Structures are given as C-alpha cells and as structure tokens.
N, C-alpha and C positions, 0 to 999 in steps of 0.2 A: 371307529373312535380314533381321533387324532393322537398320534404318539410323538414323543420326543426322541430323536435318534442322535447319537454322538459317534462320530468317527474319530479315533485317536491314532495318529500316524507319527512316525519318527521324522520324516523329511518331507518337504514340499515335493509333490508329485506322487508319493506313496498312496495318498488318500484316493487319487483318481485311478491310478493303476490297480489298486486293490478293490475298490468298490464304487468307482465313479458312476457307472451305469445304474447300480442299485440305488445310490443316493438320488440320481435323477428320477428314477421310477418312484421312489418313496416320496420325494418332494412333489412330484406330479399328482400323487394320490392324496396329497393334502397334509402329509406329516411334516413336522418341524425338524429339519436336518441341520446339525451343527458340526463343525470341524475343529479339532485341536491338533496342531502340529508342534512337536516338542523340540526338535533340533533344527539348526539353521541351514544345513544342507549344502555347504560349500567348502568349508575350511579343511576337510579331510584331504583335499588335494595339495595341501601344504605340509611340509615336513614338520614345521612348528606352527601351531595355530596362531594366526594373526588376523583377528576379525577386523581390525581397523583398516587393513589393506584391502578389504573386500566390501567396504560399505556400499559402493555403487552397485556391485553385482548382487549383494544381499537385498538391496532395495528393489532391484529389478525382479528378483525371485519372489519377493513378497507381493509385488504387483501381479505377477503371473498367478500366484496362489489365490489372490482375491478375485481375479478374472475367472479362473477355473471354478471357484466356489459359486460365483454368480451363474455360470453356465449350467451347473448341475442343480441349481435352485437352493443352495444352502442358505439358511437364515443368518449364520454367522461363521466366521473363521478367525481363530486366534493362533498366532505364530509366536512361539517362545524361542529361546536362544541357547538351548543346550548345545554342547560342541558336537559337530558333525563327525560321526563314526568314532567318537571318543566317549560315548555315554557310559561305558563301563568304568570310566574314571570318576564318575559322579556317584556319591552315596545314593544307593537305591531308594532310601527313604525320602530323599529330596525330590526324586522323580515321582514317587507315589503321592507325596503331599500335593503337588501341583495338579495331579490328575484328580485327587479327591476333592480339591477345591472346585474344579470344573464340574464334577459330578454333583456336588452340593449346590452349585449355581443353577444347573440345568435340570437336575433330576430326570435323566433320560431313562427310558424303559428298555432301550436297545442300544448296545455298544458294538461297534465294529473295530477291530484292531488287528495287529500282525499275528501271523502264525509263529509258534514258539521255537521251532527248529529251523529258522531262516539263516542263510549264510551271513547276513549283515548283523553285526553285533548290536547296533542301535535297535534294530527290529526285535531282537531277542530281549533286550533290556526293557523295551516298551511293552512287549507281551507280558513279561513277568510283573511289571509295575501295574499294568491294567488289571491283570488277574487278581493281584493283591488288593487293589483299590475297589474292585467289584466283588469282593468276597461277600457271600450272602448272609450278612448279619441282619437281625430283625429290623424291618423298616427300610431296608435299602431299596432304591428305586429300580435298579437294573434287574430286569427279568430275563433278558436274552443277551447272550454274549457270543459273538461270532468272530472267527479268525479268517483273514483273507490272505491270498497269495499276491506276491509282487514279482512280476516278470523280471528276470535278470538278477534275481536274488534268491527267491524261495526254491526254485528248481535247481539252483547251483549248489545247494548244500548236499554234501555226500557223507556226512558223519552220522553216527549213532543209529542209522537204520530207521529213523523216524521221519517219514515223508508226508507231504501234503496229500491227504486222501479225503477229498470233500464229501460231506454227507448232507449239505444244504445247498440248494441252487436257487438263485433268483433269476427267473426268466426275464429277459430284456426285449422290449420291442425295438424296432428299427430306430425310433426317435430317441430312445434311451441310450443306445450305443452311439448314435450320432452325437449326442451331448457329451458322452465320455470322450469320443474322439476329438471333438472341438475343445474340450477342457484340456486334453493332453497337448493339443497344438499351442495352447497358451504357454506351456512349458517347453518352448522350442529349445532352450539352452540345455535341458535335461534329456531330451529325446535323442535317439541315435538312428542311424541309417540301417535298413534291412541288409543282412540277416541278423543284426543284433536283436537280442530278446526284448530290449526296451525300445523297439521301433513301432510305429503305428501299424505296420503290416503284421508284425508278430503279435501285437496286442489284439488285433482283429482276428487273427487265426486262433488265438487262445479263446476268445469270446465265442467264436463259431464252434470250436471243439467242445467247450463247456455246454453250449447250447445243444449240440448234436448228442451229447450224453443224456439229455432229457427230452429229445425230440423237439427242440426249438431252434430258431435261427441264431439267437444270441443268449448268453447267460453269463453270470458271474458265480463262482463257486466258493464255498466257505466250509469251515469245520465248526460245528456247534460246540462251543466250550461249555455252555450251560444254558438250558432253557427251562424256566420255571412257569408252570401252568397252574 
C-alpha cells in the first residue's frame, strides 16, 4: 500500500544527513515522500541576525535543498524561515502550529524527525514540536514516528546521559546510499572535509557501521518514538 511520509527537519541538510537514504528507498518503493524544513540555516554565524545580508546565500541554500530533494525522490519540499539556531526564542506554539498545518495538508502515516537530546537547540525544539503535533488524538493520521541522528550534532551531546540508541534500522542498497551521497554533494556549502563528522567520508562510515550492526552493507538508524499497529 502506498504511504505518505513526511520528514521534518530543522535546517537544510539535516533531512539528508538524518534519513536521505531511507527517503530514497521509500520513494523507490512507490511511497510519497515529502520534506518540511523549518529554519533558514545560515544566520547563526552572525552575532546579530541579519537575514537581508544573506539573501543570496539563502537563495543558493534553497536551490541546494530542492536539488537534494529531487535526488532522493521527494514529491515536495517546503522551506520556512525560522531563525537559525535561535528557535528557542520562538514561542513553541508557533512552531507546533506550522507543523500541524503541514500534517493536515498531507495526512502522513509516517513522520521522521530529530532525536530529542541532540546538541543543536533547533533540533531539540523541532523534536518537541513534532512530538506535540503528532500526539495520538482520535483520527490523527500519523501511525509511525521515528527519530533520526544528525552527524556532527547528535553524537556531540554529552548532557543528561540520554544518548541515541537506535532500535529501528532501514537497510539501504548501494543505490540508496549513492543517492544520499549525491544529495549531500548538493549541499557543498554545508559539508566539511574529513575527519569532520559532517564529511562525506564520515557519513559513509556511519552508514556502513549502522549497516554492519544488522548484517548489511549500509543502513540508517532510528529510535521509534511511537508505532501504532
């Protein structure tokens, strides 16, 4: 049965780092994959946010996001304009409302989003907002909620003793990981050189390790937040 899947990410590139291969696989299997990105992804590098001074760079980043979405076979991608790494300055209800609007528009049965104890504040805000928006009230479309890891962020959290311990793995074929890699190459401004954790080599090593954990060449790992059968 064809399903509708929604990936909700904080910043452009999080969606591919977290579940790009899985989106490529699900799209190839005939499911309808959609992406929602909430924050603009650039202005945290400024002491005071000045979006107008980054119009060209933000435009280039949006083009990269759309190219990467095409690579993994997403049916749609929407980019919003919440402030980068300042989402804790926004009323949480405002974030929840835009997510609820997207859920009402698409009625997805599966949602992928950030792990809740990530180092990046925007990732944590998005996790809490998605969990709230996906609360299992009668008639809600979301039946499966999964949390992904983002290299160079999730593994850098050292507080609270709550770490990413995956219990769901999506096996990836070589073609699926190749699409993930190609999609990340679209984000050339966001990627780093090895041995940075957000490098192509490190991402491949992680995919191989997650694959080796289940006896496969490649995989992406998740924590199941809620699965309703």
